[in-house]
N, C-alpha and C positions, 0 to 999 in steps of 0.2 A: 898306806894308800889303798883306797877302796877299789876293789876290782869291779870293772863294769860287766854287766850281764852279757850283752851281745858282743862278745869277743869275735875275732875273725873265725876261729874254729867253730864256735857255737852257732854263729850265723849261718855258716855253710852247712852245718848239720841240720839246722831247722829248715833251710831252703830245700835240702835234699829230702827231708821227711815230708815236706809239703808235696813235692813232686812225686815221690814214691807212693805215698798214701792215696793221693788223688787218683793216680793211675791204677793202683791196686783195687781200691774200693769201687771206682767207676766200672772197671772191668768185671768185677764179681757181680755188681748189680745188673749190668747188661747181660751177663751170662745167665743170671736167674730168670730174666725176662725171656731170653732166647730158649732156655730149657722148658719154661712154662708154655711158650708158644708152640714148641715142637711136640711136646708130650701131653700138655694139658694137665700135668701133675706137679704141683709145688713140692710134694713129698719126695719126688725123685731128686730135685736139686738139694733139698734138705738132707737127703741121704748122702749125696755126693759131698756136701760140706762136712757132715759128720765123719765120713770116711777120711776126708782130707785133714781133719783135726788130729787124727791118730799119730802121724809122723811128728807133728809139732810137740805133742805130749811126750812121746817116747824119746825124741832126739834133743829136746831143749837142754837137758843136763850136759849132753856132749857139746852142744853149742856154747854153753857156759865155760866148759873146759877149754875149748878152742879160743874163746874170747880172752882167756887169761894166759894163753900160751903164745899167741901171735899178735902182730900189730893189728889193732882193731880197725884202723882206717883201711888197711888192705883187705880185711875180711869184708867190710861193708861194700867196698868197690867191687870185689869179685862177686859177691852175692847179688848185687843189683845188676851188674852186667850179665850174669847168668840168668837172672829173672827175665830181663829184656830179651835175651836170646831164646829162652824157653817159650815166651809168649809169641815171638816172631815165628818160631818153628811150628807152634800150635796153629797159628793163623794159616800157614801153608797146608798143614795136615787137614784142616777143616774142609778144604776143597776136595779131599780124597774120600769123603764119606765117614761114617762111624763118628758122628759129631759128639755123641754122649761119651764115647770112649776117650776121645781127644780132650774134651772138657774135664772129665774125671781125672785123666792123667795130668793135665795142666794144674789142676787144683792141688793134687798130691805133691807135684814138684814144687809149686810155690809154697806149700806148707812145709816142706823139708827145708827150703831156703829160709823161711820165716823162723824155724826152730833155731837156726844159727844166728840170724840177724837181730831178732828182738833182744836177747840178752846182751849182744854186742853193743847195740845202740844205747841201752840203759847203762851199761858199764862205762860208756864213753862220757856220759854227762858228769859224773864226779871226777873224771880225769881232766875235764875242761873247767869246771866251776867249783867253788867252795863256799862255805858259810851260808849266809842268807840267799846268795845267788843260786845255791844248789836247790833250795826250795822253789825259787822263782823259775829256774831252768826246767825242773820237772813239771811245773805248772804250765809253762809255755809248750812243752812237748805234749802234755795232755790236751791243751787247747787246740793244738794243730790236729791231733787225732779226732777230737770232737767236731771241729769245723769240717774236716775232710769227710767224716761219716754223715754230716748234715748236708753238705753240698753235693757229694758224689751221686746220690740217687737222682737228684735233679739233672745233673750233667749226663749221667748214664741213660736216663729216659729220653733226653733230647737227642743225644748222638745216636743212640740205637734206633729211635723212632724215625729220624731223618735220614741217616746214612746206612743203617744196618749194622750187623755185628762185626764185619771185617775192619772198618775204620776204627772201631773201639779198640780192637787188638792193636792196631798200629799206633793209636794214641797212647796206650799203655806201654808199648815198647819204647816210644819216645820219652815218656816219663821216667822209666827205669834207667835209660841210658843217660838222660840229663842228670839224674841223681848220682849215677856212677861218676860222671865228670865233676860234679860239685864236690863229691867226697874225695876225689883225687887231690883237690886243693887243700884238704884238711891236713894239718901237720901235727901228728901225735908221735910221741916216743914209743918205741917197742916196750912191751910190758911182760912181766913174768919170765921165769927161767926157760931156756930152751929145753927141748926133749932130749934128755941124756940116757933114758932107759928105753926099753921096747914100748911099742904103742899100748899094749894091754896094761903093762906095769905103770905107765904114765897115767892112763885113764883111771886105773884102780887107785893109785896114790892120790891123785887130785880129788877123786870122789870121796875117799876116806878123810882127807884133810878138810874138805868143806863140811862133811857131816860132823867131824870132831869139833869144828869151829861153832856150828850151830847148836850141837847138843851139850857141849862142855864149856866152851869159852864164852859164848853169847847165847844162852838159852832164851833170853828175852826176845831176841830176833826171831827165833823159831816160833815162839808163842805168838808173836806179832804176825808172822807169816800165816799161821793157822787161823788166826782171827780174821785176817784179810780174806783168806779162802772161805771162811764161814760167811763173810759179807757177800762174796761173789755168789755163794750158793743161794742165799735168800733173795738177793737182787735179781739174779738170773731167773729164779723161780717166779717171783711176784711181778717183776717189771717186764722181762722178756716174754714170758709165757702168759702170766696172769693178766697183764694190762690189755693186750690185744684181745684176749679171750673175753674179758669183761666188756670191752667197748663194742666189739663186733658181734659176739655170739650172745652174751647175756643181755646186753642192752639193745642189740640189734641196730646200732647206729651206722651211719654211712662211712665209706672208706675215706671220704674227704675229712670228716671229723677225726678219724683215727690218724690220718696223715698230719693234720694240724697239731694233734697232741704229740706225735713223735717229733715234729719239728720243735715244739715248745720244750720237750725234754732234752733235745740236743742243745738248745740255747741254755737251759739250766745247767747242763754239764760244763759248758764253756764258762758260764758265770762262776761255777764252783772253783774251777782252776784259776780264774782271774782273782777270786776272793783269796785263795791261798797265796798268790803272787803278791797281792797288795798288803796282806797282813802277815807276811813271812816272819817279821820280827816279833809279832805279838802272839802267834800261835804257840801253844804248849801241848805236850803229849796228853795231858789229862783232858784236854778239849775233845780228843778223839772218842772218849767214852760217851760224851754228850752227843756227838754226831751219831754214834752207833745207836744210842737210845732213841734218837730222833727218828730213825728209820721206823722203829716200832710205833712211835706216837703218830706218825703219818699214816700207818696202815689201819689204825683203830677208827678214824673217821671214815675211811674207805669201807670198812666192814659195817659201821653204823649206818652208812648211807643206804645199805640194802635192807636194813631193819626198819628205817623210818619211811613214812608214806610220801616219798619223793618221786617225781616223774623221771623219766630216763635221762633227759638233758641235765637236770639238776644233779643227778648221780654222776653223770659224765664230768661236770664241772668240779665236783668234789674229787673224783679220781684224778683229773688233770692237775689240779693244784697240789694235791698230796704227792703224786708220783713225780712231779717236777721238783718238789722239795726233796724227795728221796734221791733223785738224780743229782741234784746239787750237793747233797750231803755225801753221796757216794764218791763224787769227784773230789771233794775236799779230803775225805778219808784216804782214798787210794793215793792221791798226790803226796800228802804229807807222810803217810806210812812208808811209801817207797823212799822218800827222802831220808827218813830216819834210818831205814835199813842201809841205804847207801853210805850215810855218814858214819855208821858204826862197823862197816865192813872193810877189811884191809884191801888194798889195791889188787894184790895177787889172787884174791878170792872173789872179786867183784862180779865177774862174769858168771861164775858158778852159782853164787847166791841169787843173782838176778834171774837166772834160768829157773831156780826153784820157785821164785815169785810167779813166773808165767806158768810153770807146770801145775802148781797147786791151784791157781786161778782157773786154768783150762779144765782141770779135772772136776773142780767144784761146779762150774757153770753147767755142763751137761747133766750132772747129777741133780742139780737144782731144777733144771728144766724137766727132767723125767719125773721127779717127785711131785712137783707142783702141777705138771700136766695131768698126772693121775688124780691128784687131789681136786683140781678144778673140774675135771670130768665127773668125778664121783659126786661132788657137791655143787653141780652146776645150778641147781635151783636154790641152794642155800650157801652161797659163796662167803657169807659172813662167818661160816664155820671154819673157813680157811684163813680169812684175813684177820679176824680178831685174835685167834690163838697165836698166829704168827707175830702179830704186833705185840702181844703180851710177852712172848718169848724174847723178842728183840729188845724190848724195854728192860726185861730182866737181865739180859746179857750186858746191856749198856750200864746198868747199875753195878753188876758184879765186876765188870772190866775196869771200873773207875779206880779201884785199888791197884789193879795190875798196871794201868798206865801211870798212876801216881808213883808206884815203886820204880818203874822204868825211868821216870823223870828224876827221881832221887839218885838213881844209880848213874846218872850222867848221860842217859840217852837223849840225844837232841841233834840239832842241825847246825850248831854254831861252829866257829872256826876252830874251837879247841877239841872237837870230836876227833878221836883217833880213827885211823883207817880212811881209805878213799882219798879224795882230793883234799878234804878238810883237814886231814892229819898228815898230808904228804909234806 
């Protein structure tokens, strides 16, 4: 009998994610506008965000251990409830002055909670779904995140502009508490052995077990993790840093055109996840090498546009089309790669392995931003010297990775019902 995708548990999880992400993203967008208004410096809020990322990077592996040791439903309920309480307390503390200190503290606290919640949510999906539905489920989660990131700036600007910062806090509190209530209705069995040793011995044993699994039992997953991190490095560098720099600084175009491009890229990300969901039965691992190489092929026309005698708007159109294609491909790559990793990971290691996915990605993103920020500053008048070599490198990686993905496919890496580990093999 074919399992339906939107089971009771998965539907509640998605509804909770919609509420949580909308509240979280809207709050952070409103906070960015508030800090900019109070200080006149966007770099201050960027610095606060960078500081807030550190707990997530450092604590995510511990979040994975907790996700494999305790009931995941209870973890999500507790974390969303605590997130709502933290935002509520921060809203009261804002009236006491020291706004920047309160905002910085809130971002750090939410980052700490995120370090434990992200691997837990990802580990829940293979516990709820299996087979092709695992691919579709990850695609739906990706679509929810993309839609939330697309809509929340609009909501944040409206609520903040009309009501001010305090009601945005209260709205985020409501979203977190609604999420906690929805998660209370999820029914998941407890997972993993209880802690029979001391805390340090348990953490050390779990950490060594997950490292042994990745390095010795499933080295293909480790290589796939590193390749996904490499993708994050280039995407964060060229799309997150390079694209706005090219549009606003190099081409000198308006904020409206840049905003339209960002919205188009958000739609492309949603379409990429939808593509994976629709073609779940037809996708193969070897296709990921083609997607990876396509990143490079998209950057080559971008670089060529700055060599050809085109006007600013024509170059903008080239950048828009090519970066939307990159965003679509990135969504396909990340959704399917995560699904493959989940399908090949045993249930008792799911949280820890998912935490490594987030940790490597979060480490790669700021590195890519720093590297490409420096490169685009250095070659601001010759940006093709950044775009063309990067495109060539990515094309080369795509060609070289084809053999790697083909070998993984022959070894049985996939997302079908027969995959061991996770829900698929449970």
